[in-house]
C-alpha positions in Angstrom: 161.1 -1.0 99.6 158.6 -4.0 99.7 156.7 -5.6 102.5 155.7 -9.1 102.3 154.7 -12.0 104.5 157.5 -13.6 106.5 159.3 -16.7 105.0 158.2 -19.9 106.4 161.7 -21.3 106.9 165.2 -20.1 106.3 167.6 -22.9 105.3 171.3 -23.1 104.6 172.2 -21.7 101.2 174.4 -23.3 98.6 176.3 -21.8 95.7 174.3 -20.6 92.8 174.6 -20.0 89.2 171.9 -17.5 88.5 172.4 -13.8 87.8 175.3 -12.6 89.8 173.8 -9.4 91.2 170.1 -8.5 92.2 169.6 -4.9 92.8 166.6 -4.0 95.0 165.4 -0.4 94.6 163.1 1.7 96.7 160.5 3.8 95.0 162.1 6.9 93.6 161.2 9.9 91.4 161.8 9.1 87.6 164.8 11.3 87.2 166.5 9.5 90.2 165.5 6.1 88.9 166.9 6.9 85.5 170.2 8.0 87.1 170.3 4.8 89.2 169.7 2.5 86.2 172.3 4.4 84.1 174.9 4.1 86.8 174.1 0.3 87.3 174.4 -0.4 83.6 177.6 1.5 83.5 179.0 -0.5 86.5 177.9 -4.1 85.6 177.2 -6.2 82.5 173.5 -6.4 81.9 173.4 -10.2 81.5 174.4 -10.7 85.1 172.1 -8.1 86.5 168.5 -8.3 87.9 166.7 -5.1 88.8 163.8 -5.3 91.2 161.9 -1.9 91.3 158.3 -0.8 92.4 158.4 1.8 89.6 157.0 1.1 86.3 159.4 1.5 83.3 158.6 1.5 79.7 159.7 -1.9 78.1 161.9 -0.2 75.5 163.9 2.1 77.9 166.4 -0.4 79.0 165.8 -3.4 76.7 169.0 -5.2 77.9 168.0 -5.3 81.4 165.9 -7.9 83.3 163.5 -5.9 85.5 161.0 -7.4 87.9 158.2 -5.5 89.7 157.9 -5.5 93.4 155.4 -3.8 95.9 156.3 -0.3 97.1 156.7 0.6 100.7 156.3 4.0 102.6 159.0 3.2 105.2 161.7 5.8 105.7 164.5 3.3 106.2 165.2 -0.4 105.5 162.9 -2.5 107.7 162.6 -6.2 108.7 160.1 -6.8 106.0 162.6 -5.5 103.3 165.3 -8.0 104.3 162.7 -10.9 104.3 161.6 -9.9 100.8 165.3 -9.4 99.5 166.2 -12.9 100.6 163.0 -14.5 99.0 163.6 -12.6 95.8 167.2 -13.6 95.6 166.5 -17.2 96.2 163.6 -17.2 93.7 165.9 -15.8 91.0 169.1 -17.6 92.1 171.0 -14.4 92.7 174.3 -14.7 94.6 174.7 -11.1 95.7 172.0 -8.4 96.7 172.6 -4.6 96.4 169.9 -2.7 98.2 169.4 0.9 97.5 166.9 2.1 100.2 164.4 4.9 100.7 165.7 8.4 100.5 169.0 7.2 99.0 170.6 9.5 96.4 172.0 7.8 93.3 175.4 6.4 94.1 178.0 6.8 91.3 179.0 3.8 89.1 182.2 3.4 91.1 180.4 3.6 94.4 178.0 0.8 93.3 180.9 -1.2 92.0 182.6 -0.9 95.4 179.6 -2.2 97.3 178.8 -5.1 95.0 182.3 -6.3 94.0 183.4 -6.7 97.6 180.6 -9.2 98.1 180.9 -10.7 94.5 184.6 -11.5 95.1 183.7 -13.3 98.3 185.9 -11.1 100.5 182.9 -9.5 102.3 179.5 -10.6 103.4 178.2 -7.0 104.2 179.4 -3.9 102.4 178.3 -0.6 103.9 178.8 3.0 102.7 180.7 5.7 104.5 178.5 8.8 103.7 180.2 12.1 103.3 177.3 14.1 104.7 177.1 17.8 105.8 178.4 18.1 109.4 174.8 18.9 110.7 173.3 15.7 109.3 172.7 12.3 110.8 173.5 13.4 114.4 171.3 10.7 116.0 173.7 8.3 114.3 176.7 10.3 115.4 175.5 10.7 119.0 174.1 7.2 119.8 174.0 4.6 116.9 177.6 4.7 115.9 179.1 5.0 119.4 176.9 2.2 120.7 177.6 -0.1 117.9 181.3 0.5 117.9 181.7 0.1 121.6 179.5 -3.1 121.9 180.0 -4.9 118.6 183.5 -3.8 117.8 182.5 -2.4 114.4 184.1 0.7 112.7 181.1 1.1 110.4 180.2 4.8 110.7 176.6 4.4 109.7 175.1 1.3 111.2 171.6 2.2 109.8 172.7 2.8 106.2 170.1 2.5 103.5 172.5 1.2 100.8 173.9 -2.2 101.3 175.8 -5.0 99.6 174.9 -8.5 101.0 176.1 -12.0 100.3 173.3 -14.5 100.0 174.2 -15.9 103.5 174.1 -12.4 104.9 170.7 -11.9 103.4 169.6 -15.3 104.8 170.8 -14.3 108.3 169.0 -11.0 108.2 165.7 -12.7 106.8 165.9 -15.1 109.8 166.4 -12.3 112.3 163.4 -10.5 110.7 161.0 -13.4 111.0 160.2 -12.5 114.6 159.1 -9.0 113.6 157.1 -9.9 110.5 155.4 -12.7 112.3 154.2 -10.2 114.9 153.1 -7.6 112.4 156.2 -5.5 113.2 157.6 -5.6 109.7 158.3 -1.8 109.7 160.8 -2.3 112.6 164.4 -1.2 111.6 167.0 -4.2 111.6 170.8 -3.9 112.5 172.8 -5.7 109.9 176.1 -4.7 111.5 175.2 -6.4 114.7 173.9 -9.6 112.9 177.1 -9.8 110.9 179.1 -9.4 114.0 177.5 -12.1 116.0 177.6 -14.4 113.0 181.3 -13.8 112.4 180.8 -12.5 108.9 183.1 -10.0 107.2 182.1 -6.4 107.1 183.6 -3.6 105.1 182.8 0.0 104.3 183.4 2.1 101.4 183.7 5.9 100.9 180.8 7.6 99.1 181.3 11.1 97.8 179.6 14.1 99.1 175.9 13.2 99.6 173.0 15.3 100.9 170.5 12.6 101.9 166.8 13.5 101.4 165.1 13.7 104.8 162.0 11.7 105.6 158.9 13.8 105.0 156.7 12.1 107.4 158.1 11.4 111.0 159.8 14.0 112.9 162.4 13.7 115.6 159.8 13.0 118.3 158.7 10.0 116.3 161.9 8.8 114.7 164.2 9.0 117.8 162.2 6.7 120.1 161.6 4.2 117.2 165.3 4.0 116.3 166.6 4.0 119.8 164.1 1.3 120.9 165.0 -0.9 118.0 168.7 -0.6 118.8 168.2 -1.0 122.6 166.1 -4.1 121.9 168.6 -5.6 119.7 171.4 -4.9 122.2 169.3 -6.6 124.9 168.8 -9.7 122.7 172.6 -9.9 121.9 173.9 -9.4 125.4 175.7 -12.7 125.6 177.8 -11.7 122.6 178.7 -8.1 123.4 179.6 -8.6 127.1 182.8 -10.3 126.0 185.8 -8.1 125.1 186.5 -7.8 121.5 189.1 -5.5 120.0 188.3 -3.2 117.1 189.4 -4.6 113.8 192.1 -2.8 111.8 191.1 -0.2 109.4 190.5 -1.9 105.9 189.8 1.1 103.8 190.8 4.7 104.3 187.7 6.9 104.7 187.6 10.5 103.5 187.2 13.1 106.1 183.6 14.5 105.8 183.0 18.2 104.9 184.4 21.1 106.8 183.1 22.3 110.2 180.1 24.7 110.3 180.1 27.8 112.3 176.6 29.5 111.9 174.1 27.9 114.2 173.7 30.3 117.1 169.9 30.3 116.8 169.8 26.5 117.0 172.0 26.4 120.0 169.9 28.8 121.9 166.7 27.0 121.1 168.2 23.6 122.1 169.7 25.1 125.2 166.3 26.5 126.3 164.6 23.1 125.6 167.1 21.4 127.7 166.8 23.8 130.7 163.0 23.4 130.4 163.3 19.6 130.4 165.8 19.9 133.4 163.0 21.5 135.3 160.1 19.3 134.1 161.8 15.9 133.9 163.7 15.7 137.2 161.4 13.0 138.5 162.0 10.7 135.5 165.8 11.4 135.2 166.3 10.7 138.7 164.9 7.1 138.4 167.4 6.5 135.6 170.6 8.4 136.3 173.0 8.2 139.2 173.8 11.2 141.4 177.0 12.1 139.5 175.1 12.4 136.2 172.4 14.5 137.7 175.0 16.8 139.2 176.6 17.1 135.8 173.2 18.1 134.2 172.6 20.6 137.0 175.9 22.3 136.1 175.0 22.2 132.5 171.5 23.9 133.1 173.3 26.7 134.8 175.7 27.3 131.8 174.8 29.9 129.2 174.2 28.8 125.6 177.5 30.1 124.2 179.6 28.2 126.8 177.5 25.1 126.8 179.6 21.9 126.6 178.6 18.3 127.6 181.5 16.1 128.3 181.9 12.9 126.3 182.1 10.8 129.5 178.8 12.3 130.8 177.1 11.7 127.5 178.2 7.9 127.3 177.2 7.3 130.8 173.7 8.9 130.3 173.2 6.6 127.2 174.3 3.6 129.1 172.1 4.3 132.0 169.1 4.8 129.7 169.9 1.5 128.1 170.0 -0.2 131.5 166.7 1.4 132.4 165.2 0.1 129.2 166.4 -3.4 129.9 165.0 -3.2 133.6 161.8 -1.4 132.5 162.5 1.0 135.3 159.7 3.3 133.9 157.4 3.0 130.8 159.7 2.6 127.8 157.9 5.2 125.8 158.3 7.8 128.5 161.9 6.8 129.1 162.9 7.3 125.4 161.0 10.4 125.1 162.8 11.8 128.1 166.1 11.1 126.4 165.3 13.5 123.5 166.1 16.7 125.3 169.4 15.2 126.6 170.2 14.3 123.0 169.4 17.9 121.9 171.7 19.1 124.7 174.5 16.9 123.2 173.8 18.4 119.7 174.0 22.0 121.0 177.4 20.9 122.6 178.5 19.4 119.4 177.7 22.5 117.4 179.4 24.7 119.9 182.6 22.6 119.6 182.4 22.7 115.8 182.0 26.4 115.8 185.0 26.8 118.2 187.1 25.0 115.6 186.9 21.3 116.5 186.3 19.3 113.3 182.9 17.5 113.9 184.3 14.1 112.9 187.1 14.4 115.4 184.5 15.0 118.2 182.4 12.2 117.0 185.4 9.8 117.2 186.2 11.1 120.7 182.5 10.3 121.7 182.9 6.8 120.4 186.1 6.4 122.4 184.3 7.5 125.5 181.7 4.8 125.0 184.4 2.1 124.5 186.1 3.3 127.8 183.0 3.2 129.8 181.8 -0.3 128.5 182.9 -2.0 131.8 180.4 0.2 133.7 177.6 -1.1 131.3 178.7 -4.8 131.6 178.9 -4.5 135.4 175.5 -2.9 135.8 174.0 -5.2 133.3 175.2 -8.3 135.2 174.6 -6.9 138.7 171.8 -4.2 138.2 171.3 -3.5 141.9 175.0 -3.3 142.8 175.4 0.3 141.7 172.1 1.7 142.7 172.3 4.9 144.8 
């Protein structure tokens, strides 16, 4: 997606009469771009469509389409600068709705594109998000941390809070551009933004729509040791900034669309489990000093028992995992230790959760059932986080 200078001022939007839908595309290979444009023209009338793409197209390839060129970006996800640019471009071209197809996105079908855009075009939704049907071993950072935290604190059922495909109303785009100004003005335009959290705080309507089976392309640059701290820090920082909102109780909204159950459980991952189990045991030996500054005695006792368990029987309770993430979030807020070291020391604990998750799936538990149980554990333990947030010294050992 594109990276630009921050907008100087975000003002209240009024209704517009320009092209109904602006589609902002990330850079993609020629065959994928052709598929995206074919599906877009099959889903929407060309006269109401504006395509913004960093890729060059021959003028006679899609003569009925209005296509504008935008700068390319090397980011692996949607960033603060992308949302600034999307709003600026929509304002300039008087578009009413924005459809963003981000980096690494596979080509959604015509019906999937229609679902995302039409929900916003009809005025019933400000933020439309996909429910990806991914392989059970994919997007586990999302399943372990991003989804449970967002659901528990922002009362959102959106399964993929960091989705790269989005439908935005103009006022949602305006809200995101305003939130992004802080990052772009401080040369942090590559920071991920959290549309679900912004929509929840603003009281905007959110909906998600099922996408068929997708195998998202993985980022070729950053590895887990780079991506994990970046994403968790961005989310923890956003949670810190919105504490006045999420400390109040809010019930989960009713389910608006029935989501498909993702693909069947996997069973062959013994080598991965052994590797992650060994990494956790090594970290248990080497990171005791850091973990003891962050975690209470009960959690440390739980980790000691896990370290004594063999790989095949390895199980981390949902309650323990929720408490670990909450205590790391609290330590991030209080700057108990250097934030880089803090988030780095969470990685082996996350890998321990992954090993446990794989073991459960191999034993017959559907991965999605386990992820929902994890989210429920985060919801149940939210009073602990709220109490510690308000009185951080009260529960110190």
